[in-house]
C-alpha positions as CSV (number, residue, x, y, z in Angstrom):
1,M,105.4,102.4,90.2
2,Q,106.7,101.8,93.7
3,F,104.5,101.2,96.7
4,R,105.1,100.0,100.2
5,I,105.5,96.4,99.3
6,Y,108.8,94.7,98.3
7,S,109.8,91.1,97.6
8,L,111.6,89.8,100.7
9,F,114.6,87.7,99.5
10,L,117.7,88.0,101.6
11,L,120.6,85.6,102.1
12,A,123.0,86.5,104.9
13,G,126.5,86.5,103.4
14,I,128.1,84.7,106.3
15,F,126.1,81.5,105.8
16,S,127.6,78.4,104.2
17,C,126.1,77.2,100.9
18,A,123.8,74.7,102.6
19,E,122.8,77.2,105.2
20,K,122.2,79.9,102.6
21,Q,119.8,77.5,100.8
22,Q,118.0,76.8,104.0
23,S,117.7,80.5,104.9
24,R,116.5,81.2,101.3
25,S,113.6,78.7,101.9
26,I,112.7,80.2,105.2
27,V,112.7,83.8,104.0
28,L,111.0,82.9,100.7
29,A,108.2,81.2,102.6
30,V,107.5,84.3,104.7
31,A,107.8,86.5,101.6
32,E,105.2,84.6,99.7
33,E,102.8,84.6,102.6
34,L,103.2,88.4,103.3
35,N,103.1,89.4,99.6
36,A,99.7,87.7,99.2
37,A,98.3,88.6,102.6
38,D,95.7,91.1,103.7
39,L,98.0,93.0,106.0
40,E,95.2,94.8,107.9
41,K,93.8,91.4,108.9
42,I,97.1,89.8,110.0
43,W,98.5,92.9,111.8
44,P,96.6,92.3,115.1
45,V,97.9,88.7,115.4
46,D,101.5,89.4,114.2
47,S,101.8,92.5,116.4
48,A,100.6,90.5,119.4
49,R,103.2,87.9,118.8
50,A,105.9,90.5,118.4
51,Y,105.0,92.1,121.7
52,G,104.6,88.8,123.5
53,A,106.9,87.3,126.1
54,K,109.3,85.5,123.8
55,P,108.9,86.5,120.1
56,E,110.8,84.6,117.5
57,P,112.8,86.6,114.9
58,V,110.2,85.9,112.2
59,D,107.5,87.3,114.5
60,L,109.4,90.6,115.0
61,Y,110.1,90.8,111.3
62,R,106.5,90.1,110.2
63,A,105.1,92.7,112.6
64,A,107.7,95.4,111.5
65,Y,106.9,94.6,107.8
66,C,103.2,94.9,108.4
67,A,103.5,98.2,110.3
68,L,105.7,99.6,107.6
69,N,103.4,98.7,104.7
70,L,100.3,99.9,106.6
71,G,101.8,103.3,107.2
72,K,102.2,102.7,111.0
73,D,105.6,104.4,111.0
74,N,105.9,104.8,114.8
75,A,105.1,101.2,115.4
76,A,107.5,100.1,112.6
77,D,110.3,102.2,114.1
78,E,109.7,100.6,117.6
79,L,109.5,97.1,116.2
80,I,112.7,97.6,114.1
81,K,114.6,98.7,117.2
82,K,113.2,95.8,119.2
83,G,114.1,93.4,116.4
84,L,117.6,94.5,115.8
85,A,118.3,94.3,119.6
86,A,116.8,90.8,119.9
87,I,117.6,89.0,116.6
88,P,121.1,87.4,116.3
89,K,123.2,88.9,113.6
90,D,123.7,85.5,111.9
91,N,119.9,85.0,111.6
92,P,118.6,85.9,108.1
93,F,115.9,88.1,109.6
94,F,118.5,90.4,111.1
95,N,119.4,91.8,107.7
96,E,115.8,91.8,106.7
97,M,115.1,94.0,109.6
98,I,117.9,96.4,108.4
99,I,116.1,96.5,105.1
100,V,112.8,97.4,106.8
101,R,114.6,100.2,108.5
102,A,116.0,101.4,105.2
103,H,112.6,101.3,103.6
104,L,111.1,103.3,106.4
105,A,113.9,105.9,106.0
106,A,113.3,106.0,102.3
107,F,109.5,106.5,102.6
108,Q,110.2,109.3,105.1
109,G,112.6,111.0,102.7
110,N,115.8,110.2,104.5
111,F,117.5,108.8,101.4
112,A,121.0,109.0,102.9
113,A,120.1,106.8,105.8
114,A,118.3,104.4,103.5
115,K,121.2,104.2,101.1
116,Y,123.6,103.4,103.9
117,D,121.5,100.5,105.1
118,Y,121.0,99.1,101.6
119,K,124.8,99.3,101.0
120,T,125.4,97.6,104.4
121,V,123.3,94.6,103.4
122,L,124.7,94.4,99.9
123,A,128.3,94.4,101.3
124,S,127.5,91.1,103.0
125,D,125.2,89.8,100.3
126,P,125.4,91.2,96.7
127,A,122.4,89.1,95.8
128,S,120.1,90.7,98.4
129,Y,116.9,91.3,96.4
130,T,115.4,93.8,98.9
131,A,118.6,95.9,99.0
132,L,118.8,96.0,95.2
133,A,115.1,96.9,95.0
134,G,115.7,99.6,97.6
135,H,118.4,101.2,95.4
136,V,116.0,101.1,92.5
137,Y,113.5,103.0,94.5
138,L,116.0,105.6,95.7
139,A,117.3,106.2,92.2
140,S,113.8,106.5,90.8
141,Q,112.8,109.0,93.4
142,L,115.9,111.1,92.5
143,G,115.1,110.9,88.8
144,D,118.3,108.8,88.1
145,H,116.6,106.2,85.9
146,A,119.9,104.9,84.4
147,T,121.0,103.9,87.9
148,A,117.6,102.5,88.7
149,I,117.7,100.3,85.5
150,R,121.2,99.1,86.4
151,Y,120.2,97.9,89.9
152,A,116.9,96.5,88.6
153,K,118.8,94.4,85.9
154,Q,121.2,93.3,88.6
155,A,118.2,92.1,90.7
156,L,116.7,90.4,87.6
157,K,120.0,88.5,87.0
158,F,119.6,86.9,90.4
159,Y,115.8,86.5,90.3
160,P,114.8,86.2,86.6
161,A,111.2,85.4,87.2
162,D,110.5,87.9,89.9
163,S,107.5,90.2,89.3
164,I,108.8,93.1,91.3
165,A,112.2,93.1,89.6
166,L,110.3,93.1,86.3
167,N,107.9,95.8,87.5
168,N,110.9,98.0,88.6
169,L,112.5,97.6,85.2
170,S,109.2,98.4,83.4
171,Y,108.8,101.5,85.5
172,S,112.3,102.8,85.1
173,C,112.4,102.1,81.4
174,A,109.1,103.9,80.9
175,E,110.3,106.9,82.9
176,S,113.5,107.1,80.8
177,G,111.4,107.0,77.6
178,N,112.3,103.5,76.6
179,F,108.7,102.4,76.1
180,Q,109.3,99.2,74.1
181,E,111.6,97.8,76.9
182,A,109.1,98.9,79.5
183,I,106.3,97.0,77.7
184,K,108.5,93.9,77.3
185,Y,109.4,93.8,81.0
186,G,105.9,94.7,82.1
187,M,104.3,91.8,80.1
188,E,106.9,89.4,81.4
189,G,106.0,90.5,84.9
190,L,102.3,90.1,84.3
191,A,103.0,86.5,83.3
192,V,104.3,85.6,86.7
193,A,102.8,88.2,89.1
194,K,100.6,87.2,92.0
195,G,98.5,89.4,94.2
196,S,96.2,92.2,93.2
197,N,98.6,95.1,94.0
198,F,101.5,93.5,92.2
199,R,99.4,92.9,89.1
200,G,97.9,96.4,89.4
201,A,101.3,98.0,89.4
202,L,102.5,96.0,86.4
203,L,99.3,96.8,84.5
204,N,99.7,100.5,85.3
205,N,103.3,100.6,84.2
206,T,102.7,98.6,81.0
207,G,99.6,100.6,80.1
208,Y,101.4,103.9,80.6
209,A,104.2,102.7,78.3
210,I,101.7,101.4,75.7
211,G,99.7,104.7,75.9
212,L,102.7,106.9,75.4
213,S,103.8,104.7,72.5
214,G,100.7,105.9,70.7
215,D,98.1,103.2,71.5
216,F,96.0,105.3,73.8
217,K,93.0,103.0,73.8
218,K,94.9,99.9,74.9
219,G,97.1,101.9,77.3
220,L,94.1,103.4,79.1
221,A,92.3,100.0,79.2
222,M,95.3,98.5,81.0
223,I,95.4,101.4,83.5
224,E,91.7,101.0,84.1
225,E,92.2,97.3,84.7
226,S,95.0,98.2,87.1
227,L,92.7,100.5,89.1
228,Q,90.1,97.7,89.4
229,L,92.8,95.8,91.3
230,W,94.4,98.7,93.1
231,P,91.9,101.6,93.2
232,D,93.9,103.9,95.4
233,N,97.1,103.8,93.4
234,E,97.9,107.5,92.9
235,Y,100.5,106.6,90.2
236,A,97.8,104.9,88.1
237,W,95.5,107.9,88.4
238,C,98.3,110.2,87.4
239,N,99.3,108.0,84.4
240,K,95.7,107.9,83.3
241,G,95.6,111.7,83.4
242,V,98.8,111.9,81.4
243,I,97.5,109.7,78.6
244,L,94.2,111.6,78.6
245,L,96.1,114.8,78.1
246,E,97.9,113.3,75.2
247,Q,94.5,112.7,73.6
248,G,93.4,116.3,74.3
249,R,90.8,115.2,76.9
250,K,91.8,117.9,79.4
251,E,88.7,117.8,81.6
252,E,88.9,114.1,82.1
253,A,92.6,114.3,82.7
254,C,92.2,117.0,85.4
255,A,89.6,114.8,87.1
256,A,92.1,111.9,87.1
257,F,94.8,114.2,88.6
258,Q,92.5,115.3,91.3
259,T,91.7,111.7,92.2
260,A,95.5,111.0,92.3
261,N,95.8,113.9,94.8
262,K,93.1,112.4,97.0
263,H,95.4,109.3,97.3
264,G,98.6,111.2,98.1
265,G,99.8,112.1,94.6
266,E,100.1,115.9,94.9
267,K,103.8,116.0,94.0
268,M,103.5,114.0,90.8
269,T,100.4,115.9,89.6
270,E,101.5,119.4,90.6
271,R,103.0,120.4,87.2
272,Y,100.2,118.9,85.2
273,I,97.5,120.7,87.2
274,A,99.3,124.0,87.1
275,E,99.7,123.8,83.3
276,N,96.3,122.4,82.4
277,C,93.7,122.5,85.2
278,Q,93.5,126.2,86.3
């Protein structure tokens, strides 16, 4: 299930091979740090650097990324504009800033603008992980899981041990009813995932697929474990409710759906509540 965190790989297409490798190392180092960071804690420092006298491209990017993932959309928009105006186009963080802009548009429901930015980046770098992940997110939101799986597999081809690529595949396969593939990719992702939210997402997706495959006990146990790591994940609460419904445990299911709603899951639970919880 998607949330406001993405892996951050991007290699600008105009670089030479040696420069691409160097840029990969720079961006990957930032990616690993941000993916494991407590963004609330680092936001004050990163934003202060971005608004300082002479911010570096990485400072502008880090602050925009933090703002985006903390739901500070106005700050993210301001930092994106500031970054795109200041960062040279041949710097790897320029395209990363375009990706942040695309993510912001996607989260706000402007899928056309997001798709345009993702395609812009992919035109210069077909191996852009963040652009591929963005296409997966858009396709999933539109219910086009075949397209989501295609982009997720393309990302996995470039980054075979990436937990987010594996998570995206697990989610898309589960949503398309291919539960065994969903379990396979989910377990592979869990073997390499770092960070509580990433592991939480993978446990949720994998548990959902296992539960709907018929092993309700194991599926629910994995979703409960995911909620220990990421307790406000509305997708996990909704999935818990779905599996409880499959068991005929309607009262518990409705309680799970209501908890999902408290965390912003109204759209995903609407049908279940209307049919089962009135």
